[in-house]
Structures are given as structure tokens and as C-alpha cells.
VMD Tcl script that builds the backbone (N, CA, C; Angstrom):
set m [mol new atoms 210]
animate dup $m
set s [atomselect $m all]
$s set {name element resname resid chain x y z} {
  {N N MET 1 A 18.798 -20.834 13.130}
  {CA C MET 1 A 19.426 -21.745 12.907}
  {C C MET 1 A 19.568 -22.002 11.377}
  {N N PRO 2 A 20.164 -22.423 10.506}
  {CA C PRO 2 A 20.555 -22.127 9.346}
  {C C PRO 2 A 20.100 -23.621 8.701}
  {N N ALA 3 A 20.303 -23.506 7.618}
  {CA C ALA 3 A 19.275 -24.365 7.005}
  {C C ALA 3 A 20.821 -26.201 6.284}
  {N N THR 4 A 20.376 -26.540 5.893}
  {CA C THR 4 A 22.068 -27.853 5.591}
  {C C THR 4 A 21.272 -28.335 4.486}
  {N N VAL 5 A 22.824 -28.102 3.246}
  {CA C VAL 5 A 22.985 -29.010 2.276}
  {C C VAL 5 A 23.659 -30.075 2.662}
  {N N THR 6 A 23.038 -31.148 1.705}
  {CA C THR 6 A 24.209 -32.377 2.154}
  {C C THR 6 A 24.829 -32.967 0.461}
  {N N LEU 7 A 25.572 -33.414 0.362}
  {CA C LEU 7 A 25.887 -33.475 -1.646}
  {C C LEU 7 A 26.703 -34.526 -1.020}
  {N N ARG 8 A 27.011 -36.060 -1.397}
  {CA C ARG 8 A 28.363 -36.899 -1.296}
  {C C ARG 8 A 28.960 -37.056 0.204}
  {N N ASN 9 A 27.420 -36.939 1.120}
  {CA C ASN 9 A 28.416 -37.184 2.283}
  {C C ASN 9 A 28.717 -36.273 2.666}
  {N N GLN 10 A 28.662 -35.357 2.471}
  {CA C GLN 10 A 29.518 -33.482 3.148}
  {C C GLN 10 A 28.268 -32.958 3.144}
  {N N SER 11 A 28.037 -32.018 4.493}
  {CA C SER 11 A 27.482 -30.904 4.798}
  {C C SER 11 A 27.905 -30.386 4.654}
  {N N TYR 12 A 26.631 -29.119 4.485}
  {CA C TYR 12 A 27.247 -27.176 4.734}
  {C C TYR 12 A 25.940 -26.837 4.885}
  {N N GLU 13 A 26.175 -25.450 5.693}
  {CA C GLU 13 A 25.443 -25.101 6.220}
  {C C GLU 13 A 25.291 -23.551 5.709}
  {N N VAL 14 A 23.647 -23.631 5.152}
  {CA C VAL 14 A 23.563 -22.244 4.251}
  {C C VAL 14 A 22.981 -21.122 5.006}
  {N N ARG 15 A 22.587 -20.367 4.595}
  {CA C ARG 15 A 21.457 -19.311 4.936}
  {C C ARG 15 A 20.066 -20.158 4.848}
  {N N HIS 16 A 19.318 -19.389 5.830}
  {CA C HIS 16 A 17.914 -19.699 5.583}
  {C C HIS 16 A 17.090 -18.263 4.803}
  {N N GLY 17 A 16.351 -18.353 4.315}
  {CA C GLY 17 A 15.234 -17.141 3.940}
  {C C GLY 17 A 15.344 -17.325 2.625}
  {N N CYS 18 A 16.579 -18.053 2.272}
  {CA C CYS 18 A 16.294 -17.228 0.687}
  {C C CYS 18 A 16.411 -19.011 0.003}
  {N N THR 19 A 16.699 -18.716 -1.629}
  {CA C THR 19 A 15.857 -19.586 -2.548}
  {C C THR 19 A 17.336 -20.826 -2.556}
  {N N LEU 20 A 16.978 -21.948 -2.544}
  {CA C LEU 20 A 18.670 -22.654 -3.134}
  {C C LEU 20 A 18.787 -22.290 -4.249}
  {N N ARG 21 A 19.154 -22.177 -5.187}
  {CA C ARG 21 A 19.788 -21.678 -6.275}
  {C C ARG 21 A 20.721 -20.912 -5.081}
  {N N MET 22 A 19.836 -18.926 -4.751}
  {CA C MET 22 A 21.125 -17.861 -4.069}
  {C C MET 22 A 22.178 -18.843 -2.986}
  {N N ALA 23 A 21.576 -19.956 -2.584}
  {CA C ALA 23 A 22.495 -20.255 -0.738}
  {C C ALA 23 A 23.376 -21.235 -2.184}
  {N N LEU 24 A 23.287 -21.769 -3.032}
  {CA C LEU 24 A 24.193 -22.092 -3.468}
  {C C LEU 24 A 25.284 -21.709 -4.303}
  {N N LYS 25 A 25.092 -20.364 -4.738}
  {CA C LYS 25 A 25.802 -19.378 -5.373}
  {C C LYS 25 A 27.033 -19.051 -3.816}
  {N N LYS 26 A 26.208 -18.696 -2.941}
  {CA C LYS 26 A 27.117 -18.207 -1.795}
  {C C LYS 26 A 27.297 -19.555 -1.235}
  {N N LEU 27 A 27.415 -20.339 -1.149}
  {CA C LEU 27 A 28.756 -21.626 -0.491}
  {C C LEU 27 A 29.592 -21.613 -1.902}
  {N N ALA 28 A 28.941 -21.248 -2.569}
  {CA C ALA 28 A 30.271 -21.088 -4.179}
  {C C ALA 28 A 31.619 -20.061 -3.530}
  {N N GLU 29 A 30.929 -18.879 -3.421}
  {CA C GLU 29 A 31.280 -17.917 -3.349}
  {C C GLU 29 A 32.224 -18.090 -2.280}
  {N N LYS 30 A 31.836 -18.194 -1.005}
  {CA C LYS 30 A 32.556 -18.039 0.858}
  {C C LYS 30 A 33.336 -19.462 0.970}
  {N N GLN 31 A 32.963 -20.647 -0.045}
  {CA C GLN 31 A 33.918 -21.907 0.576}
  {C C GLN 31 A 34.326 -22.088 -0.964}
  {N N GLY 32 A 33.540 -21.685 -2.414}
  {CA C GLY 32 A 34.435 -22.406 -3.867}
  {C C GLY 32 A 34.110 -24.074 -3.529}
  {N N ILE 33 A 32.795 -24.021 -3.119}
  {CA C ILE 33 A 32.302 -25.025 -3.699}
  {C C ILE 33 A 30.851 -24.857 -4.515}
  {N N ILE 34 A 30.924 -25.223 -6.114}
  {CA C ILE 34 A 30.560 -25.636 -7.022}
  {C C ILE 34 A 29.480 -26.688 -7.384}
  {N N ILE 35 A 28.391 -25.999 -7.111}
  {CA C ILE 35 A 27.273 -27.114 -7.171}
  {C C ILE 35 A 26.006 -26.674 -8.597}
  {N N ASP 36 A 26.421 -27.673 -9.607}
  {CA C ASP 36 A 25.719 -27.511 -11.112}
  {C C ASP 36 A 24.511 -27.909 -10.839}
  {N N LEU 37 A 23.094 -27.347 -10.524}
  {CA C LEU 37 A 22.292 -27.682 -10.193}
  {C C LEU 37 A 21.295 -28.187 -11.542}
  {N N GLY 38 A 21.984 -28.409 -13.476}
  {CA C GLY 38 A 21.532 -29.347 -13.407}
  {C C GLY 38 A 22.020 -30.573 -13.744}
  {N N THR 39 A 22.957 -31.123 -12.676}
  {CA C THR 39 A 23.695 -32.207 -12.470}
  {C C THR 39 A 23.140 -33.099 -11.260}
  {N N VAL 40 A 22.433 -32.194 -10.604}
  {CA C VAL 40 A 21.793 -32.978 -8.772}
  {C C VAL 40 A 20.485 -32.423 -9.179}
  {N N LEU 41 A 19.538 -32.943 -8.102}
  {CA C LEU 41 A 18.107 -33.071 -8.330}
  {C C LEU 41 A 18.193 -33.255 -6.345}
  {N N ALA 42 A 17.314 -31.972 -5.915}
  {CA C ALA 42 A 17.190 -31.644 -4.136}
  {C C ALA 42 A 16.102 -31.718 -3.669}
  {N N THR 43 A 16.289 -32.649 -2.965}
  {CA C THR 43 A 15.186 -33.231 -2.404}
  {C C THR 43 A 14.751 -32.764 -0.886}
  {N N ARG 44 A 14.237 -32.687 -0.086}
  {CA C ARG 44 A 13.940 -31.936 0.791}
  {C C ARG 44 A 12.533 -32.815 2.291}
  {N N ASP 45 A 12.797 -33.394 2.750}
  {CA C ASP 45 A 11.664 -34.773 3.535}
  {C C ASP 45 A 11.556 -35.577 2.327}
  {N N GLY 46 A 12.414 -36.326 2.008}
  {CA C GLY 46 A 11.730 -36.619 0.400}
  {C C GLY 46 A 11.182 -36.450 -0.447}
  {N N GLU 47 A 10.793 -35.148 -0.536}
  {CA C GLU 47 A 10.749 -34.686 -1.470}
  {C C GLU 47 A 11.264 -33.208 -2.116}
  {N N MET 48 A 10.839 -33.632 -4.154}
  {CA C MET 48 A 12.526 -33.334 -4.756}
  {C C MET 48 A 11.113 -31.751 -4.479}
  {N N ILE 49 A 12.570 -30.726 -4.673}
  {CA C ILE 49 A 12.107 -29.055 -4.341}
  {C C ILE 49 A 12.684 -28.479 -5.437}
  {N N THR 50 A 12.594 -27.304 -5.903}
  {CA C THR 50 A 13.408 -27.282 -6.844}
  {C C THR 50 A 14.620 -25.463 -6.846}
  {N N GLU 51 A 14.965 -25.216 -7.552}
  {CA C GLU 51 A 16.189 -24.649 -7.470}
  {C C GLU 51 A 15.016 -22.823 -6.632}
  {N N ASP 52 A 14.004 -22.536 -6.706}
  {CA C ASP 52 A 13.776 -21.135 -7.034}
  {C C ASP 52 A 12.660 -21.434 -5.399}
  {N N GLU 53 A 12.978 -22.281 -4.476}
  {CA C GLU 53 A 12.367 -23.345 -3.003}
  {C C GLU 53 A 13.136 -21.846 -1.957}
  {N N ILE 54 A 12.361 -21.526 -1.412}
  {CA C ILE 54 A 12.876 -21.049 -0.152}
  {C C ILE 54 A 13.270 -21.586 0.925}
  {N N LEU 55 A 14.422 -21.420 1.234}
  {CA C LEU 55 A 14.816 -22.723 2.597}
  {C C LEU 55 A 14.194 -22.798 3.961}
  {N N LYS 56 A 14.256 -22.993 4.571}
  {CA C LYS 56 A 13.843 -22.844 6.177}
  {C C LYS 56 A 14.629 -22.750 7.456}
  {N N ALA 57 A 14.955 -22.467 8.340}
  {CA C ALA 57 A 15.624 -22.486 9.709}
  {C C ALA 57 A 15.603 -24.249 9.743}
  {N N GLY 58 A 16.138 -24.853 9.814}
  {CA C GLY 58 A 16.081 -26.148 9.977}
  {C C GLY 58 A 16.311 -27.463 8.838}
  {N N ASP 59 A 16.233 -26.782 7.814}
  {CA C ASP 59 A 15.619 -27.871 6.413}
  {C C ASP 59 A 17.389 -28.138 6.548}
  {N N VAL 60 A 16.811 -29.549 5.932}
  {CA C VAL 60 A 18.076 -30.429 5.724}
  {C C VAL 60 A 17.623 -30.729 4.041}
  {N N VAL 61 A 17.802 -29.987 2.958}
  {CA C VAL 61 A 17.868 -30.870 1.466}
  {C C VAL 61 A 19.112 -31.583 1.193}
  {N N LYS 62 A 19.065 -32.392 0.825}
  {CA C LYS 62 A 19.860 -33.716 0.444}
  {C C LYS 62 A 20.020 -33.111 -1.966}
  {N N LEU 63 A 20.892 -33.032 -1.686}
  {CA C LEU 63 A 20.988 -33.757 -3.664}
  {C C LEU 63 A 21.948 -34.665 -3.830}
  {N N ILE 64 A 20.715 -34.975 -5.047}
  {CA C ILE 64 A 21.375 -36.705 -5.486}
  {C C ILE 64 A 21.926 -36.110 -6.433}
  {N N SER 65 A 22.945 -36.772 -7.082}
  {CA C SER 65 A 23.846 -36.367 -8.401}
  {C C SER 65 A 23.218 -37.508 -9.214}
  {N N VAL 66 A 22.716 -36.780 -10.804}
  {CA C VAL 66 A 21.875 -37.743 -11.790}
  {C C VAL 66 A 23.071 -38.367 -12.134}
  {N N ILE 67 A 22.685 -39.491 -12.526}
  {CA C ILE 67 A 23.768 -40.243 -13.859}
  {C C ILE 67 A 23.010 -40.597 -14.808}
  {N N SER 68 A 23.538 -40.504 -16.012}
  {CA C SER 68 A 22.969 -40.269 -17.267}
  {C C SER 68 A 23.964 -40.861 -18.259}
  {N N GLY 69 A 23.771 -41.655 -18.967}
  {CA C GLY 69 A 24.465 -42.548 -20.157}
  {C C GLY 69 A 23.946 -43.092 -21.567}
  {N N GLY 70 A 24.322 -43.413 -22.112}
  {CA C GLY 70 A 24.101 -43.558 -23.625}
  {C C GLY 70 A 24.379 -44.745 -24.032}
}
mol reanalyze $m
mol bondsrecalc $m
mol representation Tube
mol addrep $m
């Protein structure tokens, strides 16, 4: 069972057993979807996780866009 990454109501299956950073890199290579970790917050089960977090089978990671202004 893969892990799932969700961004803007779009869900993508990614391989479990690797870091979030590596999973997003593979997603970019395979599907051309580029997600800059500096512009999103990653959450799993309502708790923030880092890009070095190892994804487990069945994980659902939500990426929330960070809004900044000045």
C-alpha cells in the first residue's frame, strides 16, 4: 500500500519507506509535478512533519500552501 500526498485537492500516490523529500522528488521525475517544500507545510494526521520524515504505508500527507505578504 503506497502513501498519499495531497495538494490543492489533488492526491498523488508515492512510495512508502522513503523520506517526504525523496517521494516528492520522484513525483517530479515521473509526473512532472514540482512541489517546493519551502512553500508548503506538510501534515500527517493533523501534525506537522518535516521533509526528512519517513513515509509509512497508508500515510496521508497533506501539503498546505503557505501564504505570505508584506
